[in-house]
C-alpha positions in Angstrom: 14.3 4.2 57.5 15.2 6.2 61.2 13.2 4.6 64.9 12.5 7.4 67.4 12.7 6.3 70.7 11.3 8.4 73.7 12.1 8.0 77.1 11.0 9.0 80.7 13.1 10.1 83.9 12.2 6.7 85.3 12.9 4.5 82.2 10.4 3.7 80.5 10.1 4.0 76.5 8.8 4.0 73.1 10.0 3.5 69.9 8.6 4.4 66.2 9.5 3.9 62.6 9.9 6.8 60.8 10.2 6.6 57.1 12.1 9.3 55.1 11.2 9.1 51.0 13.1 11.5 48.8 10.9 12.6 45.7 11.8 14.1 42.6 10.9 17.7 42.9 10.7 17.9 38.8 12.2 17.0 35.8 12.1 18.1 32.4 10.7 15.4 29.8 11.2 18.3 26.4 13.1 16.1 24.3 11.6 16.0 21.2 9.7 12.6 19.9 8.6 13.1 16.1 6.3 10.0 14.8 5.0 9.4 11.4 2.6 8.2 9.6 1.0 8.1 6.4 -2.9 9.3 5.9 -3.8 5.5 6.6 -7.4 5.5 7.4 -10.7 4.7 5.0 -10.2 8.7 4.0 -6.7 8.8 2.7 -6.8 12.5 2.3 -8.1 13.5 6.0 -5.1 13.7 7.9 -6.1 11.0 10.4 -3.8 8.0 11.0 -3.3 5.3 13.5 0.1 5.6 15.8 1.7 3.7 18.2 4.1 6.4 20.6 4.4 3.6 23.6 8.3 3.7 23.0 8.8 7.3 24.8 7.4 5.8 28.1 10.8 3.9 28.9 12.5 7.2 27.7 10.5 9.0 30.2 10.9 6.6 32.6 14.8 6.6 32.0 14.7 10.2 33.5 13.6 9.4 36.7 15.7 7.0 39.6 14.9 3.6 39.8 12.2 2.5 41.7 10.5 5.9 42.1 6.3 5.6 42.2 5.3 7.2 39.2 2.2 7.8 37.1 2.7 8.7 33.5 0.0 10.1 31.5 -0.6 11.2 28.0 -3.2 14.2 27.0 -4.3 15.6 23.5 -3.9 19.1 24.7 -2.4 21.3 27.5 -5.8 22.0 28.6 -6.9 18.1 29.7 -3.3 17.4 31.4 -3.5 20.4 33.2 -6.7 19.3 34.0 -5.8 15.7 34.2 -9.0 14.7 32.2 -9.3 13.0 29.3 -6.8 10.9 29.4 -5.1 8.9 26.1 -5.7 5.1 27.5 -3.8 3.4 24.4 -0.9 4.7 23.3 0.1 1.6 21.4 -3.0 2.3 18.9 -3.9 5.8 19.1 -6.0 7.8 15.9 -5.1 11.5 16.3 -9.1 12.2 15.5 -9.8 16.1 15.9 -6.0 17.2 15.6 -5.6 16.4 11.4 -2.3 16.6 9.7 -0.1 17.3 13.3 -1.1 16.9 16.6 1.3 17.5 20.1 1.1 15.0 22.8 1.4 16.2 26.2 2.8 14.0 28.8 2.3 14.3 32.2 3.8 12.8 35.7 2.6 12.5 39.4 4.3 11.5 42.1 2.3 8.5 43.6 3.9 9.6 46.8 2.7 13.1 47.3 0.7 13.9 44.0 3.3 16.1 43.0 3.5 17.1 39.4 6.9 15.9 38.6 6.9 16.4 34.8 4.6 18.4 32.2 5.4 19.2 28.4 4.8 17.9 25.2 7.2 16.3 23.8 5.7 14.1 20.7 5.0 15.2 17.8 2.8 13.0 15.6 3.0 13.6 12.0 0.4 12.5 8.7 2.0 12.4 5.7 0.3 12.0 2.6 -0.5 8.3 1.5 0.5 9.0 -2.6 -2.4 7.0 -4.5 -1.8 4.6 -7.8 -4.9 4.7 -10.0 -5.1 1.8 -11.7 -4.4 1.4 -15.3 -5.4 -1.0 -18.3 -3.7 -1.4 -21.1 -5.8 -3.6 -24.0 -3.7 -6.6 -25.9 -2.3 -6.0 -28.5 -1.5 -8.9 -31.5 1.8 -9.9 -32.3 1.5 -9.1 -36.1 5.7 -9.7 -36.8 5.5 -13.0 -34.5 8.5 -11.8 -33.2 7.1 -12.2 -29.5 7.1 -8.2 -29.0 4.8 -5.0 -29.4 5.4 -1.5 -29.0 2.7 -0.1 -26.6 1.7 3.3 -26.6 2.5 5.1 -22.9 2.3 8.5 -23.2 -1.0 8.4 -21.1 0.1 6.0 -18.8 2.0 8.6 -16.1 -1.0 11.0 -16.4 -3.6 8.5 -15.5 -1.6 6.8 -12.0 -1.2 10.1 -10.9 -4.4 11.9 -11.7 -4.6 15.5 -10.0 -1.8 14.9 -7.2 1.4 17.0 -6.6 4.8 16.3 -5.2 4.6 12.4 -5.8 7.2 11.0 -8.3 6.7 7.4 -10.1 8.6 4.7 -10.5 8.6 1.2 -12.1 9.8 -2.2 -12.2 9.6 -4.7 -13.9 8.4 -8.5 -13.4 11.9 -9.3 -12.1 12.1 -6.3 -10.0 14.5 -4.6 -12.0 14.1 -0.9 -12.5 12.4 0.6 -15.6 12.9 4.3 -16.8 10.5 7.1 -15.7 8.7 7.9 -17.6 8.4 4.5 -19.8 10.1 5.0 -23.0 7.2 6.0 -25.8 6.8 3.5 -27.7 7.2 0.4 -24.8 8.7 -2.3 -26.8 8.0 -5.7 -24.5 6.6 -9.0 -24.3 4.1 -10.5 -22.1 4.9 -9.4 -18.8 3.3 -7.6 -15.5 5.0 -4.5 -14.0 4.7 -2.7 -11.3 4.2 1.3 -10.9 5.0 2.9 -7.5 4.0 6.7 -6.7 6.0 8.0 -4.0 5.4 11.1 -1.9 8.4 13.6 -2.4 8.0 15.9 0.2 7.9 13.3 3.3 10.4 14.3 6.1 9.8 10.4 8.0 13.7 9.6 8.2 12.2 5.6 7.5 11.0 6.5 4.5 8.0 7.8 2.6 4.7 7.1 2.0 3.8 4.8 -1.5 1.7 3.3 -3.4 1.5 0.4 -5.9 -0.4 -1.2 -8.9 0.3 -3.0 -11.5 0.5 -2.8 -15.3 -0.2 -6.1 -17.5 1.3 -5.5 -20.9 -0.6 -8.7 -23.2 1.2 -9.3 -26.4 -1.2 -12.1 -28.3 0.6 -14.5 -30.6 -1.1 -14.4 -34.2 -2.8 -17.6 -35.7 -1.7 -18.9 -38.7 -4.2 -20.0 -41.3 -2.5 -22.5 -43.6 -3.3 -22.5 -46.7 -6.0 -25.3 -47.9 -5.7 -26.6 -51.4 -8.7 -25.5 -53.9 -10.8 -28.6 -54.5 -12.4 -29.0 -58.0 -15.1 -31.5 -58.3 -17.0 -32.5 -61.3 -20.6 -31.1 -62.6 -22.0 -34.5 -62.9 -25.2 -33.0 -63.2 -24.6 -29.4 -65.2 -26.6 -28.1 -62.2 -23.3 -25.7 -60.7 -23.8 -27.8 -57.4 -21.8 -30.8 -56.3 -20.3 -32.1 -52.8 -17.1 -31.4 -51.4 -15.4 -33.5 -49.3 -14.4 -31.2 -45.8 -12.8 -33.6 -43.9 -9.6 -32.5 -43.5 -9.7 -28.6 -44.1 -9.9 -27.5 -40.6 -6.8 -30.0 -39.3 -5.2 -28.3 -43.1 -6.0 -24.6 -41.5 -4.9 -25.3 -38.0 -1.7 -27.7 -38.8 -0.4 -27.6 -34.8 -2.1 -24.8 -33.6 -4.3 -24.8 -30.2 -6.7 -23.0 -28.3 -8.2 -21.3 -31.6 -12.0 -20.8 -33.1 -11.9 -21.4 -36.6 -15.0 -19.4 -38.6 -15.9 -19.7 -42.1 -17.9 -17.2 -44.4 -19.3 -17.7 -48.3 -18.3 -14.9 -50.4 -21.0 -12.3 -49.4 -20.0 -12.5 -46.4 -22.7 -14.3 -44.0 -20.9 -16.8 -41.5 -21.2 -20.5 -42.2 -21.2 -23.5 -39.4 -18.3 -24.6 -37.9 -16.9 -26.6 -38.6 -18.1 -27.3 -42.1 -20.6 -29.9 -42.9 -19.2 -32.9 -45.0 -20.2 -33.5 -47.0 -20.1 -29.8 -48.2 -22.8 -29.0 -50.9 -22.1 -26.0 -52.8 
């Protein structure tokens, strides 16, 4: 701020304040910033994602002197930046609609003092990376016929089902304790009942923070095989010589099951016809 004094020969004068403002003329804002996101919309194959590129605001402001009166605007393309139209409203929640897979964001910096354009460029690149899909896997429960708690599951189709027609992906597996398993899974896969996690990861990623991935769980269920304990043969005299008599069935079911629980007993006659369960007592036969 300087002061101006104007006086005449009679000694009369007036003063005025004159403000001198130095404005930045032009600054390069070409420092590259690349933001990566997985294809995270409702359609994970359309190349559209939601980006937050607001961290560049402080970086651009840092290029100018402290206190500089600026307006920083962001645009979808160069034409909009030049005409100052259709500015991006929310740079923390922006979708690259209309620019699938890759988009360059243009930045314009204008002076609030004299409306000069102080900087114009496209230092922001948005990259949408492939979002793999881990297709669900259903493994039929198996019976533990040798009663060792394990079963050898056929895994020959697991990986191809997980991947489907996708390319540029790799599959990894972890058990329910988080320990890595071989990939692909051994075939046969000898295991007790457990749930493992299968992860499909994009192998073409350039994101330094990590590639896109998807996970699903696979349930391997080994069912215990019940034991049908032997029931002693019952013999009764044919008092009426008609080939029919009454048998006591009161201990048959408890003998069959022993200490086992959670089981259902079904009975069939010699011709394969199912009988009522439990057997009537007495059982006429």
